[in-house]
N, CA, C, O and the ligand as a Tripos MOL2 file, in Angstrom:
@<TRIPOS>MOLECULE
protein
  245   243    62     0     0
PROTEIN
NO_CHARGES

@<TRIPOS>ATOM
      1 N         -11.4870   33.1720   10.1920 N.3       1 MET1
      2 CA        -11.3650   31.8140    9.6840 C.3       1 MET1
      3 C         -10.2840   31.0510   10.4410 C.2       1 MET1
      4 O          -9.4230   31.6420   11.0910 O.2       1 MET1
      5 N         -10.3480   29.7450   10.3440 N.am      2 LYS2
      6 CA         -9.4350   28.9170   11.1230 C.3       2 LYS2
      7 C          -8.5760   28.0510   10.2020 C.2       2 LYS2
      8 O          -9.0640   27.4620    9.2380 O.2       2 LYS2
      9 N          -7.2940   27.9920   10.5260 N.am      3 CYS3
     10 CA         -6.3840   27.1490    9.7580 C.3       3 CYS3
     11 C          -6.6780   25.6820   10.0450 C.2       3 CYS3
     12 O          -6.7940   25.2600   11.1960 O.2       3 CYS3
     13 N          -6.7950   24.9200    8.9630 N.am      4 GLN4
     14 CA         -7.1270   23.5020    9.1230 C.3       4 GLN4
     15 C          -5.9240   22.6880    9.5750 C.2       4 GLN4
     16 O          -6.0700   21.5430   10.0010 O.2       4 GLN4
     17 N          -4.7410   23.2730    9.4830 N.am      5 LEU5
     18 CA         -3.5380   22.5240    9.8200 C.3       5 LEU5
     19 C          -3.1060   22.7570   11.2670 C.2       5 LEU5
     20 O          -2.9450   21.8050   12.0300 O.2       5 LEU5
     21 N          -2.9160   24.0360   11.6460 N.am      6 CYS6
     22 CA         -2.4170   24.3090   12.9940 C.3       6 CYS6
     23 C          -3.5070   24.8370   13.9160 C.2       6 CYS6
     24 O          -3.2950   24.9490   15.1240 O.2       6 CYS6
     25 N          -4.6810   25.1660   13.3570 N.am      7 GLY7
     26 CA         -5.8040   25.5930   14.1890 C.3       7 GLY7
     27 C          -5.7700   27.0580   14.5810 C.2       7 GLY7
     28 O          -6.6020   27.5070   15.3690 O.2       7 GLY7
     29 N          -4.8150   27.8130   14.0390 N.am      8 LEU8
     30 CA         -4.7290   29.2390   14.3420 C.3       8 LEU8
     31 C          -5.8940   29.9900   13.7120 C.2       8 LEU8
     32 O          -6.2320   29.7740   12.5480 O.2       8 LEU8
     33 N          -6.5040   30.8770   14.4970 N.am      9 GLU9
     34 CA         -7.5950   31.6770   13.9540 C.3       9 GLU9
     35 C          -7.0510   33.0160   13.5020 C.2       9 GLU9
     36 O          -6.3510   33.6970   14.2520 O.2       9 GLU9
     37 N          -7.3760   33.3930   12.2710 N.am     10 PHE10
     38 CA         -6.9240   34.6690   11.7230 C.3      10 PHE10
     39 C          -8.0170   35.2510   10.8480 C.2      10 PHE10
     40 O          -8.8960   34.5250   10.3840 O.2      10 PHE10
     41 N          -7.9680   36.5700   10.6170 N.am     11 ASN11
     42 CA         -9.0010   37.1590    9.7660 C.3      11 ASN11
     43 C          -8.5990   37.0940    8.3040 C.2      11 ASN11
     44 O          -7.4280   36.9090    7.9730 O.2      11 ASN11
     45 N          -9.5910   37.2480    7.4360 N.am     12 GLU12
     46 CA         -9.3810   37.0420    5.9980 C.3      12 GLU12
     47 C          -8.3750   38.0160    5.4030 C.2      12 GLU12
     48 O          -7.6440   37.6670    4.4750 O.2      12 GLU12
     49 N          -8.3320   39.2380    5.9330 N.am     13 THR13
     50 CA         -7.3830   40.2280    5.3920 C.3      13 THR13
     51 C          -5.9460   39.8020    5.6620 C.2      13 THR13
     52 O          -5.0710   39.9940    4.8170 O.2      13 THR13
     53 N          -5.6990   39.2250    6.8350 N.am     14 ASP14
     54 CA         -4.3580   38.7350    7.1510 C.3      14 ASP14
     55 C          -3.9770   37.6070    6.2110 C.2      14 ASP14
     56 O          -2.8410   37.5370    5.7420 O.2      14 ASP14
     57 N          -4.9170   36.7340    5.9410 N.am     15 GLY15
     58 CA         -4.6590   35.5960    5.0780 C.3      15 GLY15
     59 C          -4.3920   36.0260    3.6530 C.2      15 GLY15
     60 O          -3.5810   35.4180    2.9540 O.2      15 GLY15
     61 N          -5.0760   37.0790    3.2170 N.am     16 GLN16
     62 CA         -4.9060   37.5270    1.8410 C.3      16 GLN16
     63 C          -3.5730   38.2140    1.6290 C.2      16 GLN16
     64 O          -2.9290   38.0110    0.6000 O.2      16 GLN16
     65 N          -3.1450   39.0270    2.5920 N.am     17 THR17
     66 CA         -1.8550   39.7100    2.4380 C.3      17 THR17
     67 C          -0.7140   38.7070    2.5070 C.2      17 THR17
     68 O           0.3610   38.9510    1.9590 O.2      17 THR17
     69 N          -0.9350   37.5990    3.1630 N.am     18 ALA18
     70 CA          0.0930   36.5680    3.2590 C.3      18 ALA18
     71 C           0.2590   35.8520    1.9310 C.2      18 ALA18
     72 O           1.2620   35.1710    1.7150 O.2      18 ALA18
     73 N          -0.7070   35.9970    1.0430 N.am     19 CYS19
     74 CA         -0.6950   35.2910   -0.2430 C.3      19 CYS19
     75 C          -0.1730   36.1890   -1.3700 C.2      19 CYS19
     76 O          -0.5830   36.0390   -2.5210 O.2      19 CYS19
     77 N           0.7250   37.1170   -1.0440 N.am     20 MET20
     78 CA          1.2280   38.0660   -2.0370 C.3      20 MET20
     79 C           2.0630   37.3830   -3.1150 C.2      20 MET20
     80 O           2.1240   37.8670   -4.2460 O.2      20 MET20
     81 N           2.6970   36.2820   -2.7850 N.am     21 GLY21
     82 CA          3.5780   35.6180   -3.7430 C.3      21 GLY21
     83 C           2.8580   34.6620   -4.6680 C.2      21 GLY21
     84 O           3.4800   33.9740   -5.4770 O.2      21 GLY21
     85 N           1.5340   34.6230   -4.5410 N.am     22 CYS22
     86 CA          0.7560   33.6970   -5.3510 C.3      22 CYS22
     87 C           0.7900   34.1080   -6.8260 C.2      22 CYS22
     88 O           0.5540   35.2760   -7.1370 O.2      22 CYS22
     89 N           1.0750   33.1890   -7.7270 N.am     23 PRO23
     90 CA          1.1430   33.5150   -9.1600 C.3      23 PRO23
     91 C          -0.2050   33.9340   -9.7410 C.2      23 PRO23
     92 O          -0.2540   34.6450  -10.7450 O.2      23 PRO23
     93 N          -1.2850   33.5020   -9.1250 N.am     24 VAL24
     94 CA         -2.6150   33.8450   -9.6300 C.3      24 VAL24
     95 C          -2.9970   35.2630   -9.1980 C.2      24 VAL24
     96 O          -3.9570   35.8390   -9.7100 O.2      24 VAL24
     97 N          -2.2330   35.8190   -8.2500 N.am     25 GLU25
     98 CA         -2.4330   37.1660   -7.7160 C.3      25 GLU25
     99 C          -3.8260   37.4200   -7.1860 C.2      25 GLU25
    100 O          -4.2980   36.6680   -6.3330 O.2      25 GLU25
    101 N          -4.5010   38.4520   -7.6590 N.am     26 ARG26
    102 CA         -5.7330   38.9090   -7.0380 C.3      26 ARG26
    103 C          -6.9020   37.9420   -7.2030 C.2      26 ARG26
    104 O          -7.8320   37.9530   -6.3970 O.2      26 ARG26
    105 N          -6.8620   37.1280   -8.2110 N.am     27 SER27
    106 CA         -7.9830   36.2220   -8.4280 C.3      27 SER27
    107 C          -7.8980   34.9850   -7.5330 C.2      27 SER27
    108 O          -8.7790   34.1260   -7.5570 O.2      27 SER27
    109 N          -6.8260   34.9100   -6.7440 N.am     28 CYS28
    110 CA         -6.6310   33.7590   -5.8620 C.3      28 CYS28
    111 C          -7.6760   33.7560   -4.7440 C.2      28 CYS28
    112 O          -7.9040   34.7770   -4.0960 O.2      28 CYS28
    113 N          -8.2870   32.6340   -4.5300 N.am     29 SER29
    114 CA         -9.3210   32.5480   -3.4990 C.3      29 SER29
    115 C          -8.8150   31.8000   -2.2710 C.2      29 SER29
    116 O          -9.5920   31.3880   -1.4090 O.2      29 SER29
    117 N          -7.4950   31.6350   -2.2110 N.am     30 MET30
    118 CA         -6.9170   30.9290   -1.0770 C.3      30 MET30
    119 C          -6.4790   31.9240    0.0010 C.2      30 MET30
    120 O          -6.0960   33.0580   -0.2850 O.2      30 MET30
    121 N          -6.5520   31.4590    1.2370 N.am     31 PHE31
    122 CA         -6.0740   32.2740    2.3410 C.3      31 PHE31
    123 C          -4.9070   31.5410    2.9920 C.2      31 PHE31
    124 O          -5.0120   30.3660    3.3430 O.2      31 PHE31
    125 N          -3.8080   32.2470    3.1440 N.am     32 LYS32
    126 CA         -2.6350   31.6120    3.6990 C.3      32 LYS32
    127 C          -2.5480   31.8660    5.1930 C.2      32 LYS32
    128 O          -2.6830   33.0010    5.6520 O.2      32 LYS32
    129 N          -2.3240   30.8170    5.9340 N.am     33 CYS33
    130 CA         -2.1880   30.9360    7.3790 C.3      33 CYS33
    131 C          -0.8980   31.6780    7.7210 C.2      33 CYS33
    132 O           0.1760   31.2650    7.2860 O.2      33 CYS33
    133 N          -0.9820   32.7810    8.5020 N.am     34 PRO34
    134 CA          0.2120   33.5480    8.8530 C.3      34 PRO34
    135 C           1.1730   32.7620    9.7460 C.2      34 PRO34
    136 O           2.3420   33.1280    9.8740 O.2      34 PRO34
    137 N           0.6960   31.7100   10.3460 N.am     35 ASN35
    138 CA          1.5210   30.9290   11.2790 C.3      35 ASN35
    139 C           2.3200   29.8290   10.5720 C.2      35 ASN35
    140 O           3.5420   29.7640   10.7100 O.2      35 ASN35
    141 N           1.6400   28.9720    9.8250 N.am     36 CYS36
    142 CA          2.3330   27.8210    9.2430 C.3      36 CYS36
    143 C           2.4090   27.8730    7.7200 C.2      36 CYS36
    144 O           3.1110   27.0690    7.1080 O.2      36 CYS36
    145 N           1.6830   28.8240    7.0990 N.am     37 GLY37
    146 CA          1.7650   28.9630    5.6490 C.3      37 GLY37
    147 C           0.8420   28.0310    4.8860 C.2      37 GLY37
    148 O           0.8780   27.9840    3.6570 O.2      37 GLY37
    149 N           0.0210   27.2960    5.6040 N.am     38 TYR38
    150 CA         -0.9310   26.4050    4.9440 C.3      38 TYR38
    151 C          -1.9920   27.2250    4.2310 C.2      38 TYR38
    152 O          -2.4800   28.2120    4.7820 O.2      38 TYR38
    153 N          -2.3580   26.8390    3.0220 N.am     39 GLU39
    154 CA         -3.3360   27.6100    2.2830 C.3      39 GLU39
    155 C          -4.7290   27.0580    2.4980 C.2      39 GLU39
    156 O          -5.0330   25.9160    2.1550 O.2      39 GLU39
    157 N          -5.5690   27.9070    3.0770 N.am     40 VAL40
    158 CA         -6.9480   27.5270    3.3580 C.3      40 VAL40
    159 C          -7.8120   27.9620    2.1920 C.2      40 VAL40
    160 O          -7.8210   29.1480    1.8620 O.2      40 VAL40
    161 N          -8.5430   27.0520    1.5500 N.am     41 PRO41
    162 CA         -9.3890   27.4390    0.4340 C.3      41 PRO41
    163 C         -10.5460   28.3170    0.8880 C.2      41 PRO41
    164 O         -11.2990   27.9470    1.7890 O.2      41 PRO41
    165 N         -10.6840   29.4800    0.2620 N.am     42 GLY42
    166 CA        -11.7800   30.3740    0.5760 C.3      42 GLY42
    167 C         -12.9240   30.1540   -0.3840 C.2      42 GLY42
    168 O         -12.8980   29.2340   -1.2010 O.2      42 GLY42
    169 N         -13.9220   30.9970   -0.2820 N.am     43 GLU43
    170 CA        -15.0510   30.8780   -1.2040 C.3      43 GLU43
    171 C         -14.6260   31.3900   -2.5730 C.2      43 GLU43
    172 O         -14.1770   32.5320   -2.6740 O.2      43 GLU43
    173 N         -14.7470   30.5930   -3.6330 N.am     44 PRO44
    174 CA        -14.3220   31.0310   -4.9590 C.3      44 PRO44
    175 C         -15.1230   32.2370   -5.4350 C.2      44 PRO44
    176 O         -16.3240   32.3370   -5.1850 O.2      44 PRO44
    177 N         -14.4390   33.1570   -6.1280 N.am     45 GLY45
    178 CA        -15.0810   34.3780   -6.5960 C.3      45 GLY45
    179 C         -16.2460   34.0890   -7.5240 C.2      45 GLY45
    180 O         -17.2390   34.8160   -7.5360 O.2      45 GLY45
    181 N         -16.1170   33.0240   -8.2980 N.am     46 LEU46
    182 CA        -17.1580   32.6730   -9.2610 C.3      46 LEU46
    183 C         -18.4440   32.2830   -8.5420 C.2      46 LEU46
    184 O         -19.5440   32.6260   -8.9760 O.2      46 LEU46
    185 N         -18.2880   31.5660   -7.4440 N.am     47 LEU47
    186 CA        -19.4470   31.1430   -6.6590 C.3      47 LEU47
    187 C         -20.1470   32.3580   -6.0550 C.2      47 LEU47
    188 O         -21.3740   32.4230   -5.9900 O.2      47 LEU47
    189 N         -19.3280   33.3220   -5.6130 N.am     48 LYS48
    190 CA        -19.8670   34.5560   -5.0430 C.3      48 LYS48
    191 C         -20.6710   35.2980   -6.0930 C.2      48 LYS48
    192 O         -21.7700   35.7830   -5.8210 O.2      48 LYS48
    193 N         -20.1150   35.3840   -7.2980 N.am     49 LEU49
    194 CA        -20.7860   36.0650   -8.4030 C.3      49 LEU49
    195 C         -22.1060   35.3880   -8.7320 C.2      49 LEU49
    196 O         -23.1190   36.0460   -8.9700 O.2      49 LEU49
    197 N         -22.0770   34.0700   -8.7420 N.am     50 PHE50
    198 CA        -23.2640   33.2940   -9.0470 C.3      50 PHE50
    199 C         -24.3540   33.5450   -8.0080 C.2      50 PHE50
    200 O         -25.5270   33.6970   -8.3480 O.2      50 PHE50
    201 N         -23.9580   33.5850   -6.7580 N.am     51 LYS51
    202 CA        -24.9150   33.8420   -5.6820 C.3      51 LYS51
    203 C         -25.5430   35.2160   -5.8470 C.2      51 LYS51
    204 O         -26.7510   35.3880   -5.6830 O.2      51 LYS51
    205 N         -24.6950   36.2020   -6.1780 N.am     52 LYS52
    206 CA        -25.1520   37.5710   -6.3680 C.3      52 LYS52
    207 C         -26.1770   37.6250   -7.5060 C.2      52 LYS52
    208 O         -27.2270   38.2600   -7.4030 O.2      52 LYS52
    209 N         -25.8300   36.9370   -8.5860 N.am     53 TRP53
    210 CA        -26.6810   36.9130   -9.7820 C.3      53 TRP53
    211 C         -28.0280   36.2880   -9.4490 C.2      53 TRP53
    212 O         -29.0720   36.7670   -9.8930 O.2      53 TRP53
    213 N         -27.9970   35.2360   -8.6800 N.am     54 LYS54
    214 CA        -29.2140   34.5330   -8.2800 C.3      54 LYS54
    215 C         -30.1020   35.4360   -7.4190 C.2      54 LYS54
    216 O         -31.3210   35.4870   -7.5820 O.2      54 LYS54
    217 N         -29.4430   36.1460   -6.4950 N.am     55 GLU55
    218 CA        -30.1680   37.0610   -5.6170 C.3      55 GLU55
    219 C         -30.8530   38.1530   -6.4240 C.2      55 GLU55
    220 O         -31.9960   38.5270   -6.1620 O.2      55 GLU55
    221 N         -30.1230   38.6530   -7.4100 N.am     56 LYS56
    222 CA        -30.6380   39.7320   -8.2590 C.3      56 LYS56
    223 C         -31.8570   39.2320   -9.0370 C.2      56 LYS56
    224 O         -32.8640   39.9310   -9.1550 O.2      56 LYS56
    225 N         -31.7490   38.0420   -9.5510 N.am     57 ARG57
    226 CA        -32.8450   37.4390  -10.3220 C.3      57 ARG57
    227 C         -34.0910   37.3060   -9.4630 C.2      57 ARG57
    228 O         -35.1990   37.6100   -9.9060 O.2      57 ARG57
    229 N         -33.9050   36.8550   -8.2490 N.am     58 ASN58
    230 CA        -35.0200   36.6970   -7.3350 C.3      58 ASN58
    231 C         -35.6690   38.0260   -6.9870 C.2      58 ASN58
    232 O         -36.8810   38.1180   -6.7930 O.2      58 ASN58
    233 N         -34.8200   39.0680   -6.9110 N.am     59 ALA59
    234 CA        -35.3060   40.4010   -6.5570 C.3      59 ALA59
    235 C         -36.1380   41.0090   -7.6940 C.2      59 ALA59
    236 O         -37.0610   41.7870   -7.4520 O.2      59 ALA59
    237 N         -35.8030   40.6470   -8.9220 N.am     60 ASP60
    238 CA        -36.4990   41.1910  -10.0850 C.3      60 ASP60
    239 C         -37.9410   40.6980  -10.2080 C.2      60 ASP60
    240 O         -38.7940   41.3700  -10.7870 O.2      60 ASP60
    241 N         -38.1910   39.5390   -9.6640 N.am     61 LYS61
    242 CA        -39.5040   38.9300   -9.8010 C.3      61 LYS61
    243 C         -40.5910   39.6610   -9.0050 C.2      61 LYS61
    244 O         -41.7520   39.2540   -9.0280 O.2      61 LYS61
    245 ZN         -1.6730   27.2520   10.1390 Zn       62 ZN62
@<TRIPOS>BOND
     1     1     2 1
     2     2     3 1
     3     3     4 2
     4     3     5 am
     5     5     6 1
     6     6     7 1
     7     7     8 2
     8     7     9 am
     9     9    10 1
    10    10    11 1
    11    11    12 2
    12    11    13 am
    13    13    14 1
    14    14    15 1
    15    15    16 2
    16    15    17 am
    17    17    18 1
    18    18    19 1
    19    19    20 2
    20    19    21 am
    21    21    22 1
    22    22    23 1
    23    23    24 2
    24    23    25 am
    25    25    26 1
    26    26    27 1
    27    27    28 2
    28    27    29 am
    29    29    30 1
    30    30    31 1
    31    31    32 2
    32    31    33 am
    33    33    34 1
    34    34    35 1
    35    35    36 2
    36    35    37 am
    37    37    38 1
    38    38    39 1
    39    39    40 2
    40    39    41 am
    41    41    42 1
    42    42    43 1
    43    43    44 2
    44    43    45 am
    45    45    46 1
    46    46    47 1
    47    47    48 2
    48    47    49 am
    49    49    50 1
    50    50    51 1
    51    51    52 2
    52    51    53 am
    53    53    54 1
    54    54    55 1
    55    55    56 2
    56    55    57 am
    57    57    58 1
    58    58    59 1
    59    59    60 2
    60    59    61 am
    61    61    62 1
    62    62    63 1
    63    63    64 2
    64    63    65 am
    65    65    66 1
    66    66    67 1
    67    67    68 2
    68    67    69 am
    69    69    70 1
    70    70    71 1
    71    71    72 2
    72    71    73 am
    73    73    74 1
    74    74    75 1
    75    75    76 2
    76    75    77 am
    77    77    78 1
    78    78    79 1
    79    79    80 2
    80    79    81 am
    81    81    82 1
    82    82    83 1
    83    83    84 2
    84    83    85 am
    85    85    86 1
    86    86    87 1
    87    87    88 2
    88    87    89 am
    89    89    90 1
    90    90    91 1
    91    91    92 2
    92    91    93 am
    93    93    94 1
    94    94    95 1
    95    95    96 2
    96    95    97 am
    97    97    98 1
    98    98    99 1
    99    99   100 2
   100    99   101 am
   101   101   102 1
   102   102   103 1
   103   103   104 2
   104   103   105 am
   105   105   106 1
   106   106   107 1
   107   107   108 2
   108   107   109 am
   109   109   110 1
   110   110   111 1
   111   111   112 2
   112   111   113 am
   113   113   114 1
   114   114   115 1
   115   115   116 2
   116   115   117 am
   117   117   118 1
   118   118   119 1
   119   119   120 2
   120   119   121 am
   121   121   122 1
   122   122   123 1
   123   123   124 2
   124   123   125 am
   125   125   126 1
   126   126   127 1
   127   127   128 2
   128   127   129 am
   129   129   130 1
   130   130   131 1
   131   131   132 2
   132   131   133 am
   133   133   134 1
   134   134   135 1
   135   135   136 2
   136   135   137 am
   137   137   138 1
   138   138   139 1
   139   139   140 2
   140   139   141 am
   141   141   142 1
   142   142   143 1
   143   143   144 2
   144   143   145 am
   145   145   146 1
   146   146   147 1
   147   147   148 2
   148   147   149 am
   149   149   150 1
   150   150   151 1
   151   151   152 2
   152   151   153 am
   153   153   154 1
   154   154   155 1
   155   155   156 2
   156   155   157 am
   157   157   158 1
   158   158   159 1
   159   159   160 2
   160   159   161 am
   161   161   162 1
   162   162   163 1
   163   163   164 2
   164   163   165 am
   165   165   166 1
   166   166   167 1
   167   167   168 2
   168   167   169 am
   169   169   170 1
   170   170   171 1
   171   171   172 2
   172   171   173 am
   173   173   174 1
   174   174   175 1
   175   175   176 2
   176   175   177 am
   177   177   178 1
   178   178   179 1
   179   179   180 2
   180   179   181 am
   181   181   182 1
   182   182   183 1
   183   183   184 2
   184   183   185 am
   185   185   186 1
   186   186   187 1
   187   187   188 2
   188   187   189 am
   189   189   190 1
   190   190   191 1
   191   191   192 2
   192   191   193 am
   193   193   194 1
   194   194   195 1
   195   195   196 2
   196   195   197 am
   197   197   198 1
   198   198   199 1
   199   199   200 2
   200   199   201 am
   201   201   202 1
   202   202   203 1
   203   203   204 2
   204   203   205 am
   205   205   206 1
   206   206   207 1
   207   207   208 2
   208   207   209 am
   209   209   210 1
   210   210   211 1
   211   211   212 2
   212   211   213 am
   213   213   214 1
   214   214   215 1
   215   215   216 2
   216   215   217 am
   217   217   218 1
   218   218   219 1
   219   219   220 2
   220   219   221 am
   221   221   222 1
   222   222   223 1
   223   223   224 2
   224   223   225 am
   225   225   226 1
   226   226   227 1
   227   227   228 2
   228   227   229 am
   229   229   230 1
   230   230   231 1
   231   231   232 2
   232   231   233 am
   233   233   234 1
   234   234   235 1
   235   235   236 2
   236   235   237 am
   237   237   238 1
   238   238   239 1
   239   239   240 2
   240   239   241 am
   241   241   242 1
   242   242   243 1
   243   243   244 2
@<TRIPOS>SUBSTRUCTURE
     1 MET1         2 RESIDUE 1 A MET
     2 LYS2         6 RESIDUE 1 A LYS
     3 CYS3        10 RESIDUE 1 A CYS
     4 GLN4        14 RESIDUE 1 A GLN
     5 LEU5        18 RESIDUE 1 A LEU
     6 CYS6        22 RESIDUE 1 A CYS
     7 GLY7        26 RESIDUE 1 A GLY
     8 LEU8        30 RESIDUE 1 A LEU
     9 GLU9        34 RESIDUE 1 A GLU
    10 PHE10       38 RESIDUE 1 A PHE
    11 ASN11       42 RESIDUE 1 A ASN
    12 GLU12       46 RESIDUE 1 A GLU
    13 THR13       50 RESIDUE 1 A THR
    14 ASP14       54 RESIDUE 1 A ASP
    15 GLY15       58 RESIDUE 1 A GLY
    16 GLN16       62 RESIDUE 1 A GLN
    17 THR17       66 RESIDUE 1 A THR
    18 ALA18       70 RESIDUE 1 A ALA
    19 CYS19       74 RESIDUE 1 A CYS
    20 MET20       78 RESIDUE 1 A MET
    21 GLY21       82 RESIDUE 1 A GLY
    22 CYS22       86 RESIDUE 1 A CYS
    23 PRO23       90 RESIDUE 1 A PRO
    24 VAL24       94 RESIDUE 1 A VAL
    25 GLU25       98 RESIDUE 1 A GLU
    26 ARG26      102 RESIDUE 1 A ARG
    27 SER27      106 RESIDUE 1 A SER
    28 CYS28      110 RESIDUE 1 A CYS
    29 SER29      114 RESIDUE 1 A SER
    30 MET30      118 RESIDUE 1 A MET
    31 PHE31      122 RESIDUE 1 A PHE
    32 LYS32      126 RESIDUE 1 A LYS
    33 CYS33      130 RESIDUE 1 A CYS
    34 PRO34      134 RESIDUE 1 A PRO
    35 ASN35      138 RESIDUE 1 A ASN
    36 CYS36      142 RESIDUE 1 A CYS
    37 GLY37      146 RESIDUE 1 A GLY
    38 TYR38      150 RESIDUE 1 A TYR
    39 GLU39      154 RESIDUE 1 A GLU
    40 VAL40      158 RESIDUE 1 A VAL
    41 PRO41      162 RESIDUE 1 A PRO
    42 GLY42      166 RESIDUE 1 A GLY
    43 GLU43      170 RESIDUE 1 A GLU
    44 PRO44      174 RESIDUE 1 A PRO
    45 GLY45      178 RESIDUE 1 A GLY
    46 LEU46      182 RESIDUE 1 A LEU
    47 LEU47      186 RESIDUE 1 A LEU
    48 LYS48      190 RESIDUE 1 A LYS
    49 LEU49      194 RESIDUE 1 A LEU
    50 PHE50      198 RESIDUE 1 A PHE
    51 LYS51      202 RESIDUE 1 A LYS
    52 LYS52      206 RESIDUE 1 A LYS
    53 TRP53      210 RESIDUE 1 A TRP
    54 LYS54      214 RESIDUE 1 A LYS
    55 GLU55      218 RESIDUE 1 A GLU
    56 LYS56      222 RESIDUE 1 A LYS
    57 ARG57      226 RESIDUE 1 A ARG
    58 ASN58      230 RESIDUE 1 A ASN
    59 ALA59      234 RESIDUE 1 A ALA
    60 ASP60      238 RESIDUE 1 A ASP
    61 LYS61      242 RESIDUE 1 A LYS
    62 ZN62       245 GROUP 0 **** ****
């Protein structure tokens, strides 16, 4: 993923470990840029769950 502020490209695992001080902790869907600290919004967990649920529903048919 790419930081929208400084343009640095980093992987999601790096961004997640950088967000250790986040009060929301593990449920946080933000990725922090290791370079400038800007928080890049990731895909929300709820949306991921919804997509999964939709896929499952389609598979059942
Ligand atoms: Zn940055």
